[in-house]
C-alpha positions in Angstrom: 0.3 0.0 0.0 0.9 3.7 -0.7 0.5 6.3 2.1 0.6 9.5 1.8 1.3 12.2 4.9 1.1 15.8 5.3 0.1 18.4 7.9 -2.2 21.6 7.9 -1.3 24.9 8.6 -2.1 24.4 12.4 0.4 21.2 12.4 -2.4 18.5 12.4 -1.2 15.7 10.4 -3.1 13.6 8.1 -2.2 9.9 6.6 -3.9 8.5 3.7 -3.3 4.8 2.9 -4.5 3.7 -0.9 -6.0 0.8 -1.5 -5.4 1.0 -5.2 -2.6 2.7 -7.0 -2.1 3.7 -11.0 -4.9 2.7 -12.2 -7.3 4.5 -14.7 -10.4 5.7 -12.5 -12.5 3.3 -14.4 -10.8 0.1 -13.2 -10.7 1.4 -9.6 -14.2 -0.3 -8.8 -13.3 -4.1 -10.1 -9.7 -3.5 -8.5 -11.4 -3.4 -5.1 -11.7 -6.5 -3.0 -12.2 -7.3 0.6 -9.3 -8.7 1.0 -7.6 -5.9 -0.5 -9.1 -3.3 1.6 -8.4 -5.5 4.9 -4.6 -5.5 3.8 -4.6 -2.2 3.6 -6.2 -1.7 6.8 -3.6 -4.0 8.5 -0.4 -2.1 7.0 -1.9 1.3 7.9 -2.4 0.0 11.6 1.5 -1.1 11.2 2.4 2.1 9.7 0.8 3.8 12.4 2.6 1.8 15.1 5.9 2.4 13.4 5.1 6.2 13.2 4.6 6.0 17.2 1.1 7.0 17.3 -0.6 6.3 20.5 -3.7 5.5 18.8 -4.1 3.7 15.3 -7.8 4.4 14.3 -8.7 4.1 10.6 -11.4 5.7 8.9 -11.8 3.8 5.7 -13.3 6.2 2.9 -16.0 5.1 0.4 -15.6 5.2 -3.2 -18.6 6.8 -4.2 -19.7 10.1 -3.2 -21.7 10.2 0.4 -20.3 6.9 0.5 -22.7 5.4 -2.1 -25.9 6.8 0.0 -27.0 3.2 1.0 -26.6 2.0 -2.8 -28.2 5.0 -4.8 -24.9 6.2 -5.8 -22.9 2.7 -6.0 -22.6 -0.4 -4.3 -18.9 -0.9 -3.8 -19.5 0.3 0.0 -22.6 -2.1 0.3 -20.2 -5.2 -1.0 -17.2 -4.6 -0.7 -15.7 -1.7 1.6 -18.3 -2.6 4.6 -17.4 -6.1 4.6 -13.8 -5.4 4.7 -14.2 -3.1 8.1 -16.5 -5.5 9.3 -13.7 -8.1 9.1 -10.8 -5.9 10.4 -13.0 -4.9 13.3 -13.5 -8.5 13.9 -9.9 -9.1 13.9 -9.2 -6.5 16.6 -8.6 -3.3 14.3 -9.8 -0.3 15.3 -11.4 1.3 12.2 -15.0 2.8 11.0 -16.5 3.2 7.5 -17.3 3.3 4.9 -17.3 7.2 5.5 -17.9 9.9 2.8 -14.3 10.7 1.4 -14.9 14.6 2.1 -15.4 14.1 5.9 
């Protein structure tokens, strides 16, 4: 997974790990899988530990606007992303999602 790090003008850090890389946008939905998203969550938690963060809470964004609005704007959140988040939570990871990407 690729993780991007940056901070805002108040010094708050944002870390973003990507579930897919180097794909045309039209190929992204087919590239998503429960296993791939779960692996990205695991790698993100590991990176947070390596960065020395006291909390490793992970928010997983949806693919579609407004996280799909319950299937009205896409079904990837229902069929792939939410099951991956549920599996991660069951495995003990502190994660939530899918969330709207602009939150």
